[in-house]
C-alpha positions, 0 to 999 in steps of 0.5 A, a space after each residue: 864260722 859260716 856266719 862270720 864269713 858271710 858277714 865279712 863278704 857283706 862288709 866287703 861288698 858294702 866297702 866295694 860299693 862305697 869305693 865305686 860310688 864315692 868318687 862318682 858322688 864327689 864328681 857330681 858338683 864339679 860336673 854340675 859346675 862345668 855344665 853351668 860354666 858353658 852358659 855364655 853371658 852377654 853384658 850390655 853397657 848403657 847410659 842415660 837416654 840423653 847421653 851423647 855417647 853412642 859407641 866406645 872402644 873396649 879400651 875406652 870402656 876399660 879407662 872409664 871403669 878404672 877411673 883413668 878417663 880424665 878428659 872423657 871421650 865425649 867431651 864430658 867425664 863419665 861416671 861408671 857404676 858397678 855391681 857389687 864386688 863378687 856378683 857374677 856380672 861384676 866378676 865377668 865384666 872385670 875379667 872381660 873389660 878390665 882383664 883382671 880377676 877379683 883379687 887383681 881388681 882388689 889389689 889394683 884399687 888398693 894400689 891406686 888408693 895408696 898412690 892418692 889416685 881416684 878410687 873405684 866406681 861406686 858399687 850399687 846393691 841392686 839392678 833397679 838402683 843402678 838403672 835409676 842412677 844411670 837414668 838420672 845421671 847424664 854422665 852415668 854408665 852401667 852394665 847389665 844383661 840385655 834382658 835386664 835393661 829397661 827403656 829408661 836407658 840406652 844401650 851403646 855400641 862397644 867396638 861398633 857392635 850391639 849386644 845382639 850382633 855377632 862378635 860383640 866383645 862383652 861376653 863371658 862364661 858363667 
């Protein structure tokens, strides 16, 4: 009898420990995620070195990346290039510039296709390919983190500010 009481107490102790530890263990991934969410990411918009574009308003950038830019703000039509659909930079760019979630972006482009309007910017698989395309396309435009931009392209101002300046608008929490 004494032995069975010890066994019952031992089981209760294990269950109590699990009851306390399990919620803590389950909270770890969300705590880790929220710690990562605090990282502020800046995206630099860049063009070919010989492009005439120096500065764009956020609304102009939005029109370019939704293919609503028919006349061009610099006298020529820009050719936007995107990152792949679910990449962190693409999601952040779409939320910041287009003001749309990934699902809203998807519905937006489907709706345009149904209406016979121009489709989405070309999505590029790698950053090196993106940089190469913009470098070799006078009207090309892309975006990346400032430390990823090479000297082969030129970063432009958005709303009069460069990525290193206070108040630069292309920032999001990752």
